[in-house]
N, C-alpha and C positions, 0 to 999 in steps of 0.2 A: 746789535749791542751798541751802546754809546756811553760816554762818561757823564754820569749824573752828579757824582761827588768826587772831590779830591781829598785824599787823606793828608792831614797836616799834623805832625807831632806836636803835642802840647807838653807832656811830661815824659821824660826818658830816664830809664834806669833808676826809678824811684827806689830808695833803699828799703822802704817798708812795703810789704805785700798788700796789694789792694784787695779789699773784700766787697766793696760796694761804692756806688757813685750816685750823685744827685746834682742837678743844675737848675739855675734860673738866671735870666738876663745874662750878665757878663760874669757870673759867678759859677765856680765849680767846687763841689764838696766831694772829698775823697775820704772814705772810711777805710782804715787799715786794720790788718789782723791784730796788731798789738793794742788796738783800741784808740789810736790817735785819730782825731778829726782834723783834716786839713782843708783850709778855705783858700782857694786861688781866685785871683781876678784875671780874666782872660779878655784882653782888648785887641781888636783887629786893627792892623795898620791900614790906613786909607789907601785904596787903589791896589793893594796886594793881598795875597793870601797868607801873610805873615801875622803872627800874634805875639803880643807882649804878655807874658805870663808872670804874675807876681803872687807869691805866697803871702796872703794878707793876715792869716791867723792860723795858729797851730795849737790845738787843744789836746795835750798829751794825756790828760786825765779825764777825757770825755766819758770813757767807759772801758771796762775790761774786754768787752766783745761787742763790736759793731756789726750787726747782721743785716740790717736793711735801712735805707734812708729814703724819705719822700718829702719834697719841699712843696709847701702850699704858700706861694708868694702872695696870694690875695689876702691871706690872714697873717702873713709874716711869721709863719711857724715852720718848724722842722719836726716831722713825725719820724721817729726812728724805733727800730727794734734793737734794744740793748739788753744783753744778758737775759734773753727770753722774756722781756716785758716791753710794753709800749710806753715810750716817753715822748713828751712834747716840749720843745725848746723854742725860745725866741730866736728868730732867724738872724737878727742883727747882733745880739749879745751872747747867744748860746746859753742864756740863763734858762734853767728848767722852769717850765710853766706848770706842768702836771704830769702825773704818772697814772696810767690806768691800772689800778691795783687789781681789778678783777681779771685782768689779762695776764697775770703771772703764769709763766710756763708757755707763753706764746712762741710759736715757731715761724709764723708768717702773717703778714697783714697786706691789705690792699685798700687803697683810698680811691674815692670817686668824687670829683668836684662837678656839681651840676650848676648850671646857670638858669635861674628862674626867669619868667617872662618880664619881671621888673628889673632884671639885671643883677639881682642879689645872688651871691654864690652860696651853695649849700654843700657842705662836706660830709660825706658818709665814709665809714670805715668798717671793714670786716676783718676779724682777727681769728686765726686758727690756734686754738688751745687744745692740744691733744686731739680728741675726736669731737670737739665742740667748735662751732663757729659763732663767735660773738659779733653783735651788730651795734654800731655806735653812730652818733651824729655830733658834730661840733657846734657848741653854742656857749656864749659867755666864757670863752677862754677855757673850755673844758669839754671832754667827751662824755656824752650821756647815752644810755642804752636806747637803741632804736626799737628793738623788740626782743622777745625771749631768744635764748640760745637755740641753735639748730644742731641736732645731733647728726654727725657725718658718719658714713660707713667705714671710714679709715682716717688716718692722719693726713690732712691736705699737704700736698707738695708744691702746688702752684694754683693761683686763683686770681680772678679779675672780675670787676663789675661789668655787667652787660645790661644796661638800662635798669629794670627792676628785678633782675636776676643776678646770680653770681655763678660763674662757671668755675668749677673746682676740679683740679687734676689730682688724682690719688696715685698710688704706686702702680695700679693695674688698670684703672678705669677713670673716665671723665663723668662728672655729674653736673646737673643744673639745679640750683636751689632757687626757688621762686620767693620773692619778697611779698607774699600774699597774706601775711599774718599767720599762716600755718606752717610756713617753712617747707612747702612741698618740694620733695626731692625727686628728680627725674634722671634716670641712668641714661647716658649717651652712648659711648662706645669705648673699646679698650684703648690704652695708651700705646699699644704696639710692642715691638721687641725692646725698644728703649724704655727702661723702667722709670726714667725721669720725665714726668709730664711737663708740658709747656703751654701756658695760657697767657696771651698778651692782649691788652685792650686795644681797640682800634678807634680812630678819631670819630667815626660815625655812630658810636654806641654799641657796635658789635664786638665780638672777640675772635681772635685767631687762635686756633687750637691745633697743636702739633701731634702727629702720629707718625713716628719715625721720621722719614724724610719728606712727609706730606704735611701740608697745612690747609685746614678748612676754615671757613668763616661761618659763624653761627649768630643767629639773632637771639633775643631774650626768650624765645620759645624753644630754643635748642634746635632750630631748623637751619639746615645748611642753605646759605643764600647764593652760593656760586655753583655753576654747573659742574665745574671741575676743580680739583684741589691744586694748590701750588706744589710744585715738585722741586725740592731743593737738591743740590748736588751732594749734600751731606745732611746729617741730623742737626738742626739748629739747637743752640743752647740758650739763646736769648733773642728777643725780637722787638722791634720798634716800628711804629707806623708813622711815616712821613708822607702824607698824600702827595702825589699818587703812588708813592713807593712804599714797599715793605722791606725793611732792612733786617736781615737775619745774621746773627753771629754764629758762624760755623767753626769747627775746631781749628781750621788753618787759615780762614779768610772770612771776610764779610761779603755777603751776597745781597744784591739789590734786585728786587723783582717788582712787577706790577700785577694787580689782580685782574683788571680789565683794561686792555687785553692782557692775557697771561704771557708775560715776556720776561726773559732774563735780561736785565738792563746792564748790570755791571758786576764784576767780581774784583774785590779789593784785597790783595794779599797783605795780611798783617801777622805779626808774630804772636801766635797763640792767643787770640782775643777771647775774652770771657764775659765781659759786661757791656751793656749799652744803655744809655740814658739820653733824654732830650728835654729841651725846654721850648715847647711850641715848635713852630716851623723854623727850619734853617739852622737850628742849633742841636747838633748830635755829637755825642762823645762815645767813643769805643775804648775799652780798657782791657789790658791783659794784667798779669800779676804785678808788673813793674812799669808798664807803659800806658800812656793815655794819648789817643789821637782824636782830632776833631775832623768830622766829615763835612767839608765845606762844599755847598752846592755849586755846581757849575751854573753860570748865568742861564736863565730860562731862554733867552734869545738864542744863545749858542746851542742849547739842547734842541730847541725847535728846528733850527737849521739842519742839525745833524739828523734829527728824526725825519724831516721831510725828505732828505736825501735817501734815507733808509726806507722811506715809504711807511713809516710807523705813524700814520695820521691820527689814530685814536689817542695815542699817548701825547702827541703834539697838541691835540685839542685840549686835553686836560691841563697841560702846562700853559697853553695860551690863556685859559680862563683864570690862571693864577697870577698872570703878569700884573704889574702895577701901572700899566699904561693908562691913558685917558680912555674913557668909555668908547669913544668913537674909534680910536685906533685899535682898541681891543676887539670891538665888534668886526671891524674890517679884516683883521688878521684871522679871527675865528672863522669868518665867512669864507675867506680864501682857503684856509686849511680844510674846511668842510667840503668845498668844491673839489679840492684835490683828492680828498678822501673818497667822495662819491665817484670821481673819475677813476680812481684806482680800483674801487670795487667793481666798476664796469670792466676794467682791463683784466681783473681777476675772474671775470665771468660770473660774478655774484650780482646778477642783473636786478633781481627784486630788491636787494639791499641798496644797490646804487640808486634805483628810482625812488625809493623811500627817502633817501637823504636829499636828493635833488628836489623832491616835492616839498620838503620842509624848508629848504633854503630859498625857494622862490626864484631859482635859476631860470633864465629865459628858456622856455621849452624848445625853441628852435635850436639852441645850443645842445640840448639833450638829444633832440632828433638827429642832429648832425653827427652824433656818435655812430649812427647806423648807416650802412651803405644804401645808396639809391633811394633815399626818402625825401631829400630836399632838392630843389632845383640846383643844378651845378653852379650857376653864377653866384647864388647866395651861399652855397656850401663853401666856395673858395674863400669867402671872407671870414670864415670861422677858424679859430686856432685852438689847439689843445696842448696840454703840458708834455705829452709823449705821443709817439705813434699809436694809432688805434689797432686793436687786435683784429685779425681776419676771422670772420664768422661765416659758418655755412652749416647746412643740414640741421640737425636737431638743436645745436647751439644757437643758430640764428632764429629758429622758431621760439626757443625759450626766451631769447632776448626780445623778440617782437611781442611776446605775451606780457612780459614785464613792462614794456613801453606802452602797450594798450592800457594796462591798469593805470599807469601814470598819467597818460593823456586824457583818459576818461575822467579822472579826478580833476585835472586842470580844466577840462572843458566845462564840467558842471559848475565850477567856481566862476569861470569867465562868463558863462551864459547869464548867471544871476547878476553880474556887474555890468552887463553889456550897455545898459542905458544910464549908467552912473556918469555924473559930470566930473568926478574926481580924476585927477591926472593918473595915468597908468604907467607904471614902471616895472621893469624886471631887472635882475642883476646878471651880469655876464659870468660865464664860467671862467673866462680868462680876462683880466683887465685889458681894456682897449678894444675888445671885440664889440661890434655893433649889436644893439638889441632892438627888438620890435617895440614900437611905441603905441601901436593901435590895437585895441581889443579885437576889433573886427578882423584886422589883418592876421592877428595871431590865431583867432578862431578858424580862419580859412586854412591856415597852415596845419593846425591840429586836426581838423576834420579830414583834410586831404591825406594827411599821414595815417590817420586811423583807417581810412579806406584802403590804403596800400597795405597796411598791416593785416587787415582782415583778409585781403586777397592772398596773403602769404600763410595765414593761420586758420581762419574759419570763414569760408566764403558765405556761409549762411547769415553772417552778421552784416554783410554789405547792404542788403536790401533795407533792413531796419534803419541803418545809419542814413541812407539816402532818403528814406521816407520822413525823417524828422522834419517838422515844420521849420525849425531853426537850423537846418543843415547849411553849412557854410563852405562846402567843398568847392575848390577851385575848378571851374568848368573845364578849361582846356587840359589841365593836368589830369583831372579825373577821367575825362573822355579818353585821353591817351592810354592810361593804364587799364581801363575797362576794355577798350578795343584790343589792346595787346593780350589781355587775358581771355578774350572772346566771351566776355560777360555782357551779352547784348540785352538780356532781360533787365539787368541792373542799369545798363546804359539808358534804357527807356525810362526807368524811374528817375535817374538823374535829369534827363531832359525835361521830363514832365514837371518835376519840382522846381526847376529853374525857368519854366515857361517857354522852353525851346520846343514847341509842339511840332513845328515844321521838320526839325531834325529827327524827332522821335518817330513821326509818321513815315518819314523817308526810310529810316532803318527798318521799321516794321514791314514796309513794302519790299525792301531789298531782301529781308530775311524770310519772307513768306514762302518763297519757292525753294529754299535751301533744305535739302533732305534732313540733315542732322541738326538743324537749328531748333532751339526751344521755342522760337517765334514762328515756326512753320505754320502756314495756314492764315486764315483771316480773323480768327476769334479775338486775338489781342488788339487788332486794329479796330474792330467793332467796339470793344470795351473802352478803348482809348477815346474814340470819337464820341462815345456816349457821355463822357465826362467833360468835354470841352466847353459846352454851354454856348449861349447866344453870342458872347463876345468873340468867339472863334468860328462863327457860322461859315465864313468864306473858306476856312481851312477844312471844315467838315465837307463842304461841297467839292473841295478840291481832291480830298483823299477817299471819299466814299464810293466813287464810281467803280473802282476796280473790284470792290467787294460786292456791289450791287450787280455787277456783270456775272461774277462767278458763282454767287450764291444770293439770289434776290431775297429769299426769305430771311436769312441772317442779316443781310444788308439793310432791310427795312427796319430791323430792330434799332438801328442807329437813330431812327426818328420816332420809334414807338415804345421804347423800353420805359418801364414805370420808374423813371428817375426824374428828379426835379429839373436837372439840367436839360433833359430831353423834352419833358413836358412843356417847358417854358420857351422852347425854340419858336420863332415866328412861323406860324402854321401856313400863312399865305405864301411866304418865301419857300418853305419846304415843298409845298404843293406845286408851285411853279417849277421848282427844280426837278421834281419827279415827273411832272407832265412833259417837260422839255426833253428829258433824256431817258426816262424809265416809266413810260405812260402806264404800263401794266401794273405798276406798283401804286399809282395814284389812287385807284379804287380801294385797295386794302388800307392805305394810309387814311383816307377819308372815313372809311368804316370804323377804323380804330379811334380816331379823334371824336367821332360822333357817338358811337356806342359805348366806348370805354371812358373817354374823357368828357363826355356830355357837352360837346361843342354845339352851340345853338345858333351861331351866326348864319344868316340866310345864304351868304355867298358860298359857304362850304356845302350846304345842303343842295343848293342849285347845281353846283359843279358835280356832285356825286350823281344826281339824277341825269345830268347831261352825259356823264361818262357811262352810266348804265345804258342810257338810250343809244349812245354811239355803239356800244358793244352789242346790244340787242339787235340794232338795225343791221350791223354787219353779219351777224350770225343768222338773222332772219332771212336775209337775202339768199344765203347759201342754202338754208333749209327749204325755202319755197322753190328754189330751182331744182332741188333734189326730189321734190314730190312728183309722183307719177301724174300724168294728165288726168284731170277729173277728180283726183283725191282731195278731200277737204282737210285743211290744217287742223291739228288738234287744238283743244281749248288753250287759252292763254295760260302759260306757266306749266302746262303738261308736256311740253316738248322735252325730248331727251337731251342729255349732254349739257354743254355750256349754255345753250340757248335757254333751256328750261331753268337752269340755275340763275342766270342773270335776269331773266324776265320775272321770275318769282321775287328776286331781290328788288327789282324796280317797282313791281306792283305793291309789295309789302311796304317799301319805303314811302311811296306816294300815299299810302293809306295811314301809316303810323306817324310820319314826320309832320310836325306842325310849324316848322321853321322855313320851309322853302317858299318861293314866290311863284305861284301858278301862273299869274298873268305874264310873267317874263318867260316862263318855260313853255307855255302851250304852243307858241309859234314854232318851237323846235320839233314838235311831234308831227308826223306825217298825216295827211288826210286819207291816205289809202291803206292804212293799217294801224295796228296798236290802238284799237278803239277802246279797249278796256282801260288803258292808261289815260286816254283822252277823257273818258267818262269820269275817272277819279279827279282829274284836274278841273273839269267843269263843275263837279260837285263841290270841290274845295273853293272854287270861285263864286259859288252861290247860284250857278246856272243849272239848277236841278232838273228843269224840264228838258234841256238839251241832253243832260246826262241820262235821264230816263228814256228819252227817245232812242239813244244808242242802245241801252240795255233791252228795251222792249221791242223796237222795230228793226234794229240792225243785228244785234247779237241774239235776239229772241230768247233772252234769259231773264224770265220774270223773277226767279229766285234772287239773282244778283241785284235786281232793281229793288226788291223788297228788303234785302239784307242790308243795303247801304244807307237807307233813309228811314227814320222812325218818327218824324214829326207830323202833326195833323195836316199842315200845308202840303207836305210832300206826298202824303197818301192821297189827298184830293187831286194833286197834280198827276199822280200815277193813275188814278181812276180816269181822269180826263184824257190821259195819254192812250189808255185802252179804248175809251169810248169815242173820242174825237181827235184822232191823230192829226198832227199838222202836216204840211207839205214836206216832201223829202228835202227841199232846199232850206228847210228850217235850220239845219246845222251850218249852212254856209257851203263853200266850195269843196264838198267831199268828192275825192277822185275815185269813186267806186260806182259801179253800176248797181243801183239799188231800185227795187220795186217800190211802187207807190205804197205807203203804209196803209194797212186795213184795220178797221175797228175790230176789237176782240172783246165781245160781250162776256163770254165765259170767264175770261181772265179778270174782267172788271167785277163780275159777280163774286168771283173767288176772293177778291180783295175785300168786297163788302162783307163776305162771310167771316173772313179771318181777322179783319181789323175794324169791325163795326164800332168797337169801343173807342177807337182813335179818330173816328170820322164824325163830322157834323151831319146829323141824320138828314136834315132838310136839304143841305147843299148836295149831299150825296144822291138823294132821290131826284133832285132837279137835274143832275147830270145824266140820269138814265134816259135812253131814247124812248119815245112814245110807244113803240111797238114791243117794249119789254113785257113779258108775260107776268100776269098777276101772281102766279105761284112763286116766281123767283123774287118778286118784291116782297111777298108775304114772308118768305123765309128770312129775309133781311130784317123786316120789321119785328117779326117774332123774336129774333135775337136781341134787338134793341129793347123791346118791351120786357123780355125776360130779365135783362140786366137791370132795367128800372125797377121791376118788382123786387128783385133781390136787394136793391139798394133800399127800398122802402121797408122791407122786413128787417134789414139791418138797423135802420133808424128806430124801429119799434122796440127791438131788443135793447138798444142803447137807452131808450127812454125808461124801460122797465128797470134796468140796472141802476140808473140814477135814482129812481123813486125808492127802490129797496134800500140802497145805501143811505139815502137821506133819512128814511124812517128808522133804520137801525141806530144811527148816530143820535137822532132826536130822543129815542126811548131810553138810551143809556145815560142821558144827561151830559153828553159830551159837547153840547152846543153852547159854548161860552163866549162866542164872538158874534159879531154882527152877521146875521144869517145870509145876507146877500154876498158878503165877503167870503163866508165859509163855502157857500155853494159854488162860487167862482173857483175857489181852490179845489173843491171836490170835483168840479167839472173838468178842470185842467188835468187832474190825476187820472180821472176815468177816461178822458179823451186820449191821454197817452197810451192807456191800455187798449183802447179801441183801435187806435192807429196801428198798434202792434198786431192786433188781430186782423185788421185789414190787410196788412202786409202778408201775414201768414195765409189768409184765405183768398187773397187776390181780389178783394172787394175794392170798390171805388166809393169814396166818402165825400160828401159835400159839407163844408164847414158851416154853411147857412142852416142846414138841418139841425146840426148840433146846437147852434145858438138858439134856435127856436124851441127845441125841446127843453133846454135849460131854462129859458125864460118862462115857458109855460109852467114848469114845475114850481118855479119861485113864486109865481102869482098864486098857484093853488095852495 
């Protein structure tokens, strides 16, 4: 509690009993029981709370009974209830202006003065006449009916305007009457044990309604606008609103309270007070039957000081907004009080409310963070000062506090990130004047993100990783590193290092943790994933930290260089290959196979190296294989060997055959002269040295099928025929380090070539190659095959001619020949020729374009 008002006697021991009061400016009207109207002038002495009171006018014949007074200073009129009727007098002369004749029998009235948007005042009045409520408005120095009378359920005892409604208190219940043209009546609630209702208008257009010792606030819909009612120490008999205070007249004293917050502010003991009236702010009179007091407000500055000492910050804020100081001074004091209020909320452990106030104030977030233990660096924390000692938090309270701080910092972070690139100067306000603040947005973001990290570690570890993965994460590296290590959050530490580009540290942690049994980073998988994302700019680091993975798990280690990721695929393949060849030669082959077969690598150097590695592997295995053969046993055919030898030799043979990117001229010198002849033959063929290749197939490997399968051109078939019939000397191949028999002619094999491939051979050249002692029967078979093919070709040409003739005649007879005939026949010939070619492909025939041309030409002339 504090002193908001000081009671000052104005009239003491008045001989006439007071029945009502009214006031405006420096004037006080007193209506007495005998009907006298007294006008006093009350002037305050400068610098004191003393008043000079002068009786300016006394009208003994004003009325026989003065029941109610209401001053409308804007219109210079006095509205009064005299002898149960409404009278209007001039406020200066007390001359009667008008009498509302219809209101005869009135027992109560209530006026409402509204200010329009143009500043013009509008006066409304409701009058209770028995069970009727009459409605009027003031215009042209008279009251006029506003709308029809409203029938009430009982005789009104108390009433007040509430925007476009009237709240009426009857003997037992309260009702709300709507000014909607129909006079809708809404029942509210009982008056309580006290049968005298009390309705008082409030400054904001609402009404305060009494129910015994409780008071509730209603809006024009009749809805209660406060969570809790005001609870008086006795039943009020009258009430006046002086924001932020509500002053109630109780039987033995005057009680002063506030609605928000709900506080008992002051109790003023007076002798049997009954009436209260006011004239705007700061002019309040309270009267008993024979005494009048004025409640003089204590200065707002004094009240604020007392309230701050009592930690009543909400009320102090309301008073600070009412001060007459300059705008700058007022803003500064309000801001100071709000900071104290937010701090006090924190000390009361109302953490969410505290953070909401701090957020609205724009208080430096580091000062808010400093309220919490162990969140700021100790050197900076020592520079911060607070109004009172901070509460000690632990357990569930500390977690609740951290959660509130997280919401606050998340909001601040979002705002700062949007302004990060702004050129406008950045300022925050201190919680306590004289305390340093952060001037850099980036620096503040760093503190906020680091604090969020610490809070997440205390409340919800699952949020640590998403925070660290943010592209605009500003966590302080050393501080974050310290808290993550302390909490043994190594997975999150790796994310921090990665986002900050500290790959060396991250990989070292992965290596250290890979062998620890209970570590979430145990094993090599995370290292593989990390290295795969580094890219070409960190190639040296990849080569530095991949060997331990390649040693313990070559297959997974190779994925560092073969995973289908852009960062992996764009690594320089020559450098990767050299790295693997130098330290992990067995992995060079699968690496080359991957880049060639999966990534379509076509550069000759890689194809050459793969062949050389295949060759090296095959040669080593071949040596072991040959040494293991029993004496006299012949090696199996190339690629048919068991185990790794067969696997790698097949790979070598297949690659030599399918690859078109290697350089045979550079590779052939690597192949031995005393083995791997199949591979040499493929190389020779690729170099265009078909006769040497055929010599190997025919006379060394004795494999005619292989010779015929690898070459399908006319020249090669003639060379094959010549190789069978007139084999060259054994030294034809060069320095072969093998004991070879002198090659012998093989007429049967030559004749077989003639039989199977006669259509691919030049007949004359083929016959000329045959030796003179070749039997006629064998030549006859060859010629019969050739002639049969020629005859088939002739029959085919005759069929084609007949088809063309028939088609030409069909089109001529139907009159479809509307174009130049030679042009038409050319088109027709092309269409038919396409069909014929299709038939040739189906039937395996051979067609000569010259024959077609001749047939077409012959038909055109006919």
